[in-house]
C-alpha positions in Angstrom: 2.5 34.2 -37.5 1.8 36.3 -40.5 3.3 39.8 -40.7 1.0 42.5 -42.1 2.6 45.8 -43.4 0.7 48.8 -41.9 1.1 50.9 -45.1 -0.1 48.1 -47.4 -3.4 47.9 -45.6 -4.4 51.4 -46.7 -2.5 51.3 -50.0 -4.8 48.8 -51.6 -8.3 47.9 -50.5 -8.4 44.9 -52.7 -5.0 43.6 -51.6 -6.1 44.1 -48.0 -9.3 42.1 -48.5 -7.5 39.3 -50.3 -4.9 38.9 -47.6 -7.1 39.1 -44.5 -10.0 37.1 -45.9 -7.8 34.1 -46.8 -5.2 33.6 -44.1 -5.6 31.1 -41.2 -4.6 33.5 -38.5 -7.4 35.5 -36.8 -7.1 39.2 -37.6 -9.0 42.0 -36.0 -8.8 45.8 -36.1 -9.8 47.8 -33.0 -10.6 51.5 -33.2 -11.7 54.3 -30.9 -13.4 53.4 -27.7 -11.5 50.1 -28.0 -14.4 48.8 -30.2 -14.0 46.1 -32.8 -14.1 47.6 -36.4 -13.1 44.6 -38.4 -12.6 40.8 -38.1 -11.7 38.3 -40.8 -13.4 34.9 -41.4 -10.8 33.0 -39.4 -11.5 35.1 -36.4 -15.3 34.5 -36.7 -14.6 30.7 -37.1 -12.4 30.6 -34.1 -14.9 32.2 -31.7 -18.1 31.1 -33.3 -19.7 34.6 -33.8 -21.2 36.2 -36.8 -19.6 39.5 -38.1 -22.7 41.5 -36.9 -22.3 40.2 -33.4 -18.7 41.4 -33.0 -18.5 44.7 -35.0 -19.0 47.6 -32.6 -18.5 45.4 -29.4 -15.8 46.4 -26.9 -12.8 44.2 -27.3 -12.4 43.6 -23.5 -15.8 42.1 -23.2 -14.6 38.7 -24.4 -11.4 38.6 -22.3 -11.2 36.2 -19.3 -11.5 38.3 -16.1 -8.2 36.9 -14.8 -6.4 38.3 -17.8 -7.9 41.8 -17.9 -5.2 43.4 -15.8 -2.5 41.7 -17.8 -4.1 43.0 -21.0 -4.2 46.6 -19.8 -0.5 46.4 -18.9 0.1 44.9 -22.4 -1.8 47.7 -24.1 0.1 50.4 -22.3 3.4 48.9 -23.3 2.0 48.4 -26.9 1.1 52.0 -27.4 4.6 52.9 -26.0 6.5 50.5 -28.3 4.0 50.3 -31.2 4.0 46.5 -31.3 4.1 43.5 -28.9 2.9 40.0 -28.1 0.6 38.6 -25.4 -1.0 35.3 -24.4 -4.6 35.5 -23.2 -7.9 33.7 -22.9 -10.9 34.7 -25.0 -14.5 33.5 -24.6 -16.1 31.8 -27.5 -19.8 32.2 -28.3 -20.6 28.8 -26.6 -19.0 30.2 -23.3 -15.8 28.2 -23.6 -12.5 30.0 -23.1 -9.6 29.3 -25.4 -5.9 30.4 -25.2 -4.6 32.6 -28.0 -1.3 34.2 -28.8 -1.9 37.7 -30.1 0.6 39.9 -31.9 -0.4 43.6 -31.9 0.7 46.6 -33.9 -0.4 50.3 -33.6 -1.0 52.3 -36.8 -2.8 55.4 -38.1 -5.6 55.4 -40.7 -6.2 57.9 -43.5 -7.8 60.3 -41.0 -4.8 60.0 -38.7 -6.8 58.0 -36.2 -5.0 55.5 -34.0 -5.9 51.9 -34.7 -4.8 48.6 -33.2 -4.1 45.6 -35.6 -4.2 42.2 -33.8 -3.1 38.9 -35.4 -3.9 35.9 -33.2 -3.6 32.1 -33.3 -5.1 29.3 -31.1 -2.6 27.9 -28.6 -5.0 26.0 -26.4 -3.5 22.6 -27.1 0.0 23.9 -26.5 -1.0 25.5 -23.2 -2.7 22.2 -22.1 0.4 20.3 -22.9 2.6 22.8 -21.1 0.4 22.4 -18.0 0.5 18.6 -18.3 4.2 18.7 -18.3 4.2 20.7 -15.0 1.9 18.3 -13.2 3.5 16.3 -10.4 1.8 13.1 -11.5 2.7 9.4 -11.1 3.6 9.3 -14.8 6.8 10.9 -16.0 6.8 12.8 -19.2 9.2 14.5 -21.6 9.4 16.1 -25.0 12.2 15.2 -27.4 13.5 17.2 -30.5 13.1 14.8 -33.5 16.2 16.1 -35.2 18.7 16.3 -32.4 17.1 13.7 -30.1 17.7 16.2 -27.3 15.2 16.6 -24.4 13.4 20.0 -24.5 10.9 19.6 -21.7 10.3 17.3 -18.7 8.0 17.2 -15.7 9.1 16.9 -12.0 8.0 13.2 -11.9 10.6 12.3 -14.5 13.3 14.4 -12.8 12.5 12.6 -9.5 12.5 9.2 -11.2 15.9 9.6 -12.9 17.5 11.7 -10.1 18.3 14.8 -12.2 17.4 18.5 -11.7 15.2 20.2 -14.4 18.3 22.0 -15.7 20.5 18.9 -15.8 17.9 16.8 -17.7 17.7 19.4 -20.5 21.4 18.8 -21.2 20.8 15.1 -21.9 19.9 13.3 -25.1 17.4 10.5 -25.5 20.2 8.0 -26.0 21.6 8.8 -22.5 18.3 7.7 -20.9 17.4 4.5 -22.7 19.5 1.4 -22.2 18.4 0.3 -25.7 21.1 0.4 -28.4 21.2 3.6 -30.4 20.2 1.9 -33.7 17.3 0.1 -32.2 16.0 3.3 -30.6 16.3 5.1 -33.9 14.3 2.4 -35.6 11.5 2.7 -33.2 11.4 6.5 -33.6 11.4 6.2 -37.4 8.5 3.7 -37.2 6.5 6.2 -35.1 7.2 8.9 -37.7 6.5 6.7 -40.7 3.3 5.1 -39.4 2.2 8.1 -37.4 1.5 5.6 -34.7 1.8 5.3 -30.9 4.5 3.1 -29.5 3.5 1.2 -26.3 5.7 -1.3 -24.5 8.2 -2.0 -21.7 11.7 -0.7 -21.7 14.6 -0.1 -19.3 15.9 3.4 -18.6 19.1 4.6 -16.8 19.0 6.7 -13.7 21.7 9.2 -12.8 23.4 6.9 -10.4 23.7 4.2 -13.1 21.0 2.0 -11.8 18.4 0.7 -14.2 14.6 0.9 -13.8 11.8 -0.9 -15.6 9.2 1.4 -17.2 6.1 1.2 -19.3 6.6 3.5 -22.3 4.0 5.3 -24.5 5.4 7.5 -27.3 3.7 9.5 -30.1 4.2 12.6 -32.1 2.6 16.0 -31.2 3.0 19.6 -32.3 4.8 21.8 -29.8 5.7 25.4 -30.5 5.0 25.0 -34.2 7.1 21.9 -34.8 6.6 18.1 -34.4 8.2 16.6 -31.3 8.2 13.2 -29.7 6.0 13.1 -26.6 7.0 10.2 -24.2 5.2 9.0 -21.1 7.0 6.7 -18.6 5.4 4.7 -15.9 7.6 3.1 -13.3 6.8 -0.7 -13.2 9.6 -1.8 -11.0 7.2 -3.3 -8.4 5.2 -5.0 -11.1 8.4 -6.5 -12.5 9.5 -7.7 -9.1 6.2 -9.3 -8.6 6.5 -11.0 -12.0 10.0 -12.2 -11.0 8.7 -13.7 -7.8 5.9 -15.5 -9.6 8.5 -16.9 -12.0 10.7 -18.1 -9.2 7.9 -20.2 -7.8 6.3 -22.3 -10.6 4.1 -24.1 -8.1 2.6 -20.9 -6.8 2.2 -19.4 -10.2 0.4 -22.5 -11.5 -1.8 -22.6 -8.4 -2.8 -19.0 -9.0 -3.6 -19.3 -12.7 -5.5 -22.5 -12.3 -7.8 -21.1 -9.7 -8.8 -17.8 -11.3 -11.7 -17.3 -13.7 -9.5 -16.2 -16.5 -7.9 -18.8 -18.7 -4.1 -18.7 -19.4 -2.5 -20.3 -22.4 1.2 -20.4 -23.4 1.6 -20.7 -27.2 4.9 -21.5 -28.9 6.0 -19.8 -32.1 5.1 -23.1 -33.8 1.5 -22.7 -32.8 1.7 -25.5 -30.3 0.2 -25.1 -26.8 3.0 -25.3 -24.2 0.5 -24.9 -21.4 -3.3 -24.6 -20.9 -4.9 -23.7 -17.6 -8.1 -25.8 -16.8 -10.2 -22.7 -17.4 -9.3 -22.6 -21.1 -11.5 -25.6 -22.1 -14.1 -24.6 -19.5 -14.6 -21.2 -21.2 -16.2 -23.1 -24.1 -17.9 -25.8 -21.9 -15.5 -28.5 -23.2 -13.3 -31.1 -21.5 -10.4 -30.3 -23.8 -9.5 -28.0 -26.7 -6.6 -29.6 -28.5 -2.8 -29.2 -28.7 -2.4 -26.3 -31.1 -4.0 -23.3 -32.7 -5.5 -25.2 -35.6 -7.8 -27.1 -33.2 -9.0 -23.8 -31.8 -9.7 -22.3 -35.2 -12.7 -24.6 -35.7 -14.5 -22.8 -32.8 -13.8 -19.2 -33.8 -16.6 -17.3 -35.4 -15.9 -16.9 -39.1 -16.3 -13.1 -39.0 -13.6 -12.9 -36.3 -10.9 -15.2 -37.7 -9.4 -12.6 -40.0 -9.1 -10.0 -37.3 -7.4 -12.6 -35.0 -4.9 -13.6 -37.7 -4.1 -10.0 -38.4 -3.5 -9.3 -34.7 -1.1 -12.2 -34.4 0.7 -11.4 -37.7 1.1 -7.8 -36.7 2.5 -8.8 -33.3 5.0 -11.4 -34.7 7.9 -8.9 -35.0 7.1 -6.8 -31.9 6.1 -9.3 -29.2 9.4 -9.1 -27.5 8.9 -5.4 -26.5 5.2 -5.1 -26.4 2.2 -6.0 -24.4 -0.2 -6.3 -27.3 -3.6 -4.6 -27.3 -6.6 -6.6 -26.1 -8.5 -8.5 -28.9 -12.2 -9.4 -28.6 -13.7 -12.3 -30.6 -16.4 -15.0 -30.5 -15.9 -18.7 -29.9 -18.5 -21.5 -30.2 -19.6 -22.9 -26.8 -20.5 -26.5 -26.4 -24.1 -25.6 -25.8 -24.3 -24.0 -29.2 -24.1 -20.3 -28.4 -21.1 -18.0 -29.3 -19.3 -16.8 -26.2 -17.5 -13.4 -26.4 -13.9 -13.7 -25.2 -11.2 -11.0 -24.6 -7.6 -12.0 -25.0 -4.5 -10.1 -24.0 -1.1 -11.2 -25.2 2.5 -10.6 -24.0 5.9 -12.2 -24.5 6.7 -15.4 -22.7 10.3 -16.4 -21.8 11.6 -19.8 -20.8 13.9 -20.5 -17.9 17.1 -19.3 -19.6 15.5 -16.0 -20.3 15.0 -16.5 -24.1 11.8 -15.6 -25.8 9.8 -18.8 -26.7 6.2 -17.7 -27.5 3.1 -15.9 -26.3 1.4 -15.8 -22.9 -2.3 -15.3 -23.6 -4.9 -14.5 -21.0 -8.5 -15.0 -22.0 -11.6 -14.1 -20.1 -15.3 -14.5 -20.8 -16.9 -11.1 -21.5 -20.2 -12.4 -22.9 -22.3 -10.9 -20.1 -20.4 -7.6 -20.4 -21.1 -7.6 -24.2 -24.7 -8.4 -23.8 -25.1 -5.6 -21.3 -23.3 -3.1 -23.5 -25.4 -4.1 -26.6 -28.6 -3.7 -24.6 -27.6 -0.3 -23.4 -26.4 0.8 -26.8 -29.5 -0.4 -28.6 -31.5 2.5 -27.4 -32.2 4.6 -24.4 -35.7 3.3 -24.4 -34.5 -0.2 -23.9 -32.4 1.0 -21.0 -35.4 2.8 -19.6 -37.4 -0.5 -19.8 -34.6 -2.3 -18.0 -34.4 0.6 -15.5 -38.0 0.6 -14.6 -38.5 -3.2 -14.5 -35.4 -4.1 -12.6 -36.2 -6.2 -9.4 -33.7 -4.0 -7.6 -33.7 -0.3 -6.9 -31.7 1.7 -9.5 -30.6 5.2 -8.7 -28.9 7.5 -11.3 -26.8 10.3 -9.8 -24.6 12.9 -11.5 -20.9 13.0 -10.8 -21.5 15.2 -7.8 -23.7 12.5 -6.1 -27.0 14.3 -6.7 -29.9 12.0 -7.6 -31.2 12.7 -11.1 -33.6 9.7 -11.5 -34.7 6.5 -9.9 -37.0 3.6 -10.7 -40.3 2.4 -9.2 -38.6 -0.1 -6.9 -36.6 2.7 -5.3 -39.9 4.4 -4.3 -41.3 1.2 -3.0 -38.1 0.5 -1.0 -37.9 3.8 0.8 -41.5 5.1 0.7 -40.5 8.5 -0.8 -42.1 10.1 -3.8 -39.8 10.5 -6.8 -40.0 14.3 -6.5 -38.7 14.0 -2.9 -35.6 12.2 -4.1 -34.7 14.0 -7.3 -32.2 16.8 -6.5 -31.2 15.3 -3.2 -28.2 13.3 -2.2 -27.2 10.4 0.0 -25.0 12.5 2.2 -21.7 10.8 2.9 -22.8 7.7 1.0 -22.9 9.7 -2.2 -19.2 10.4 -2.1 -18.5 6.7 -1.3 -20.6 5.6 -4.3 -18.9 8.1 -6.6 -15.5 6.8 -5.4 -16.6 3.2 -5.9 -17.8 3.9 -9.4 -14.6 5.6 -10.4 -12.5 2.7 -9.0 -14.7 0.3 -11.0 -14.3 2.3 -14.2 -10.5 2.1 -13.8 -10.7 -1.7 -13.6 -10.3 -2.0 -9.9 -12.2 -4.8 -8.1 -14.9 -3.3 -5.8 -17.0 -5.0 -3.2 -20.7 -4.1 -2.6 -21.4 -1.8 0.3 -23.7 -3.2 3.0 -25.3 -0.7 5.3 -28.5 0.4 7.1 -30.7 3.0 5.4 -33.6 5.0 6.8 -37.0 4.7 5.1 -39.5 7.6 5.1 -41.5 6.1 7.9 -38.4 5.9 10.1 -37.9 2.1 9.8 -34.6 0.7 8.7 -33.6 -1.2 5.5 -30.5 -3.3 5.1 -29.2 -2.6 1.6 -26.4 -3.8 -0.6 -25.1 -1.0 -2.9 -23.0 -1.3 -6.0 -22.0 1.6 -8.2 -20.7 2.0 -11.8 -20.4 4.8 -14.4 -22.9 4.7 -17.3 -23.2 7.0 -20.3 -26.7 8.2 -21.2 -27.4 10.8 -23.9 -23.7 11.7 -24.0 -23.7 12.4 -20.3 -21.9 10.4 -17.5 -23.9 9.2 -14.5 -23.2 7.2 -11.4 -25.6 4.2 -11.4 -26.2 2.8 -8.0 -28.0 -0.6 -7.7 -29.6 -1.1 -4.3 -30.7 -4.5 -3.3 -32.9 -5.1 -0.2 -30.9 -7.6 1.9 -33.0 -7.2 5.0 -34.3 -10.8 5.0 -30.8 -12.1 4.7 -29.5 -9.9 7.4 -32.4 -10.9 9.7 -31.6 -14.5 8.9 -27.9 -14.0 9.7 -28.9 -12.3 12.9 -31.2 -15.2 13.8 -28.5 -17.7 12.9 -26.0 -15.8 15.0 -28.5 -15.8 17.9 -29.1 -19.6 17.3 -25.4 -20.2 17.3 -25.0 -18.3 20.5 -27.9 -20.2 22.0 -26.4 -23.5 20.9 -23.1 -22.4 22.4 -24.8 -21.7 25.7 -26.6 -25.1 25.5 -23.2 -26.7 24.7 -21.9 -25.2 27.9 -24.8 -26.5 29.8 -24.4 -29.9 28.2 -20.8 -29.8 29.4 -21.8 -29.6 33.1 -21.4 -33.3 33.5 -18.0 -33.2 31.9 -17.3 -30.0 34.0 -18.0 -31.9 37.3 -15.6 -34.7 36.3 -13.0 -32.2 35.1 -13.2 -30.0 38.2 -13.0 -33.0 40.4 -10.0 -34.3 38.6 -8.2 -30.9 38.5 -9.0 -29.9 42.1 -8.4 -33.3 43.7 -4.6 -33.3 43.3 -3.9 -29.7 44.7 -6.5 -30.2 47.5 -4.9 -33.5 48.4 -1.5 -31.8 48.5 -2.9 -29.0 50.7 -4.5 -31.6 53.1 -1.3 -33.7 53.4 0.8 -30.6 54.1 -1.7 -29.3 56.7 -1.8 -32.8 58.4 2.0 -32.8 58.5 2.2 -29.4 60.1 -0.6 -30.4 62.6 1.0 -33.7 63.5 4.3 -32.0 64.0 2.8 -29.4 66.4 1.0 -32.2 68.4 4.1 -34.4 68.8 6.7 -31.8 69.3 7.1 -28.8 71.5 9.1 -26.9 68.8 8.3 -25.8 65.2 10.5 -27.0 62.2 13.2 -24.7 61.0 11.8 -21.5 59.3 13.0 -22.4 55.8 11.3 -25.8 55.9 8.2 -24.2 57.3 8.2 -21.5 54.6 8.6 -24.1 51.9 5.5 -26.0 53.1 3.4 -22.8 53.4 4.5 -21.7 49.8 3.4 -25.1 48.6 0.0 -24.6 50.1 -0.2 -21.1 48.6 0.7 -22.4 45.1 -1.8 -25.1 45.2 -4.5 -22.6 46.4 -3.5 -20.3 43.5 -3.9 -23.2 41.0 -7.3 -24.0 42.4 -8.3 -20.3 42.1 -7.2 -20.3 38.4 -9.3 -23.3 37.7 -12.3 -21.7 39.3 -11.6 -18.4 37.4 -11.5 -20.3 34.1 -14.7 -22.1 34.9 -16.5 -18.8 35.7 -15.3 -17.2 32.5 -16.3 -20.3 30.4 -19.7 -20.5 32.0 -20.5 -16.8 31.5 -21.5 -15.2 28.2 -18.6 -13.3 26.8 -19.2 -9.6 26.6 -16.8 -7.4 24.7 -16.3 -3.6 24.9 -15.1 -2.5 21.4 -12.8 0.5 21.1 -10.4 1.8 18.5 -7.0 0.5 19.5 -3.5 0.0 18.2 -2.9 -3.8 18.0 0.7 -2.9 17.4 1.0 -1.1 20.8 -1.0 -3.9 22.5 1.5 -6.6 21.3 4.5 -4.4 22.1 3.3 -3.6 25.6 2.4 -7.2 26.3 5.7 -8.6 25.2 7.5 -5.9 27.3 5.5 -6.6 30.5 7.6 -7.8 33.5 5.5 -11.0 33.9 5.9 -12.1 30.3 9.6 -11.3 30.2 10.1 -13.2 33.5 8.5 -16.3 32.1 10.5 -16.2 28.9 13.7 -15.6 30.9 13.1 -18.4 33.4 12.5 -20.9 30.5 15.5 -19.5 28.4 13.1 -18.7 25.5 14.0 -16.2 22.7 11.2 -14.0 21.5 10.9 -12.2 18.2 8.4 -9.5 17.3 8.0 -8.8 13.6 5.8 -5.7 12.9 6.1 -3.4 9.9 3.5 -0.7 10.6 1.1 0.6 13.2 -2.2 -1.2 12.7 -5.5 -0.2 14.3 -8.6 -2.4 14.9 -11.8 -2.3 16.8 -11.4 -4.6 19.8 -11.5 -5.3 23.5 -8.0 -4.6 24.8 -8.3 -6.7 28.0 -9.8 -9.8 26.3 -7.3 -9.7 23.3 -4.4 -9.4 25.8 -5.8 -12.5 27.6 -5.9 -14.4 24.3 -2.3 -13.5 23.3 -1.0 -14.3 26.8 -2.7 -17.7 26.7 -1.0 -18.5 23.4 2.4 -17.4 24.7 2.0 -19.6 27.8 1.0 -22.6 25.7 4.2 -22.0 23.6 6.4 -21.9 26.8 4.8 -25.2 28.0 5.6 -26.8 24.6 9.4 -26.4 25.1 9.6 -29.3 27.7 11.9 -32.1 26.6 13.4 -30.4 23.5 17.1 -30.0 22.9 17.1 -27.0 20.5 17.1 -23.3 21.5 13.4 -22.4 22.3 12.1 -19.6 20.2 8.7 -17.8 19.8 8.0 -15.5 16.9 5.1 -13.1 16.8 4.1 -11.6 13.4 1.6 -8.8 12.7 0.4 -8.2 9.1 -2.4 -6.3 7.4 -3.7 -8.0 4.2 -6.4 -6.0 2.4 -9.2 -5.5 5.0 -8.0 -8.0 7.6 -5.4 -8.2 10.3 -3.4 -11.3 10.9 -1.5 -12.1 14.2 0.6 -15.3 14.3 2.3 -16.8 17.3 4.8 -19.5 16.2 7.1 -21.7 18.3 9.6 -24.4 17.6 8.5 -26.6 20.5 7.5 -30.2 20.5 4.2 -29.5 18.6 0.8 -31.3 18.8 0.1 -34.8 17.7 -2.3 -35.1 14.7 -5.0 -37.0 16.8 -4.9 -34.2 19.4 -5.0 -31.3 17.0 -8.7 -32.0 16.0 -9.7 -31.7 19.7 -7.6 -28.8 20.6 -10.6 -26.4 21.1 -12.7 -28.8 23.1 -13.5 -27.6 26.7 -11.4 -29.4 29.3 -9.2 -31.2 26.7 -5.5 -30.8 27.5 -2.3 -32.6 26.7 -0.5 -31.0 29.7 0.4 -32.8 32.8 -1.9 -32.6 35.9 -1.7 -29.3 37.5 -0.4 -27.6 34.3 -3.8 -26.4 32.9 -7.6 -26.7 32.9 -8.1 -27.3 29.2 -10.3 -24.2 28.9 -7.8 -21.6 27.7 -8.0 -22.2 24.0 -11.8 -22.7 24.1 -12.2 -19.4 25.9 -9.7 -17.7 23.5 -11.6 -18.9 20.4 -14.9 -17.6 21.9 -13.3 -14.2 22.4 -11.9 -14.0 18.9 -15.3 -15.1 17.4 -16.9 -12.3 19.4 -14.6 -9.9 17.5 -15.9 -11.4 14.2 -12.6 -13.1 13.8 -11.1 -16.5 13.5 -8.5 -18.5 15.6 -6.8 -21.5 14.0 -3.9 -23.8 15.2 -1.5 -25.6 12.8 1.2 -28.0 13.9 3.6 -30.7 12.8 4.5 -32.9 15.7 8.1 -32.6 16.6 8.6 -29.3 14.7 6.4 -26.8 16.6 3.0 -25.1 16.3 1.5 -21.9 14.9 -1.6 -20.1 16.1 -3.1 -17.6 13.7 -5.7 -14.9 14.7 -7.6 -13.2 11.9 -9.5 -10.0 12.8 -11.3 -7.3 10.8 -9.2 -4.3 10.0 -10.1 -0.6 9.7 
């Protein structure tokens, strides 16, 4: 900040002019009525006004309303002490507010009139940085003095990550945080200073309790309070590292993943040899094989991209151990003759003993993306042509979800005039589309939204909506692509109805089988009932006294049990023959399982059969479902598990697990019983098919259970290895 002598201003007009007209600081003089009497060129440049626009204007007119009271207090103090400093926001000619630090002095001119001299400088960037450091964000930030390597600022996120208070962390040096050797850390800082570059890579830092945490580091130089400092951003990647470790622990799973994704994965040794190629590598170029080393790949690279690729690899040679290298885009010759655009990202690859042995390169085909970008960048007119001639409805909205434009197909879809749509929104759908577009711009995978929309005439339109962010004329828009999927939805509905009809026909076709099954199942208990009744009748006819009460009770209970079994058969048949109707409600599947396992009837069955039961639930999960029918399904699966423990020597155990994976809920019921033979597993859901002894079951339980789950838009599957147990898995839509 320049210091201006009050006396010198009036001693020499020429000296005054030379000083004020050629300094970088913004200088102004305010006279009576608090009106501006003088501003230097730097002041005009800072705010964007001409001299005529400012001279004579009241100084407070350009002050941010929120700062006016503070400025008035500052002025009162200034006239009392004759000088002072204040930070305030001033409005530029374009309406933008900037932060300035203003140092003021009070003096008297030749006529003894009081004047105010103000020397100001722009501190907008500094204020933004200070605000950024105070934000409680996921990223942790700090500022480091380049000379002492001491920490001079940090944000709450870093303090939380390391376990220090804000005061404690200011007493630390950079060396006390990084686990890296002092010399190695200094070399990296010197490289940033020398190259004026940004360091980006993975490092390990030390917490207060001595534990180490993996972080992603970005570091560069900035100006803070008038001097250069090191600005470092940390991002905790502990979970990411744990995931990487798990993948490395299972080579089979890792290989299975990379060989079934669209992206190609290549491991390249420092000798240029390919240590591994996923099947997608050759497929990217439409070839059966590429070769064994980089030289075989070179023949396919576009001549204009070879030099850039070589430069990228040479630049990375000495830094690969600590860096995930920037993505490189290049063209490669496809077998059909066209050049495909590929994007490659490279990181270090380590062998089993943890030593660095080369590069792990991931490649993906970005040809379509490039073509799309080029078309959009060619001209807005070309975009307009695509916009208007698209077979799908395209709607452009601002970032607030208000419709700004739409194509002809949109009007045809919904029956509105364009004027009716412009300026309106989609209601709640607008906010969903904005969120989807933002997620997509961040690289997240998003699925199209399918929903019913109302047309102008009141009819309904099934639509699939996808959203993305596009830039047109230097302005960001949300582009919603709407596809009419009404025919598909109607076809799906018709198919569903056909399947339902087929299911009912199948039930009718099973009537013959039903008769045989019912006869077989009912004959035994009815014969038992008949024999017991004849025995009791014969006894009463030939004897003048009844058998002893215990024997009589046993015979009557036998009749009662046989009647109950017959009733269960009839109940299953009635449920099987009826169309399943479900009453969906929002319910906690967690509570349903807990209550079911804790019910007296279930506990009694498990206790009688000496079965251990384990319930593994991590969180409360809600679904839309029919509580009664879902309870029936789970109870049927549990009873099947209990029946599977006959003739086994080991401790019977049933494990129930509940998980939520993305948008689906999984319930598994697993036992260590005798299991199901392979030839029986394929028939397990057939009506009346059962492997249980006569009197143990109707063979309808699993068939009914699967029907109930399918009515919930879910899936029921059974897996088993004979002799080792069975696992039933239910998959339901989540909320």
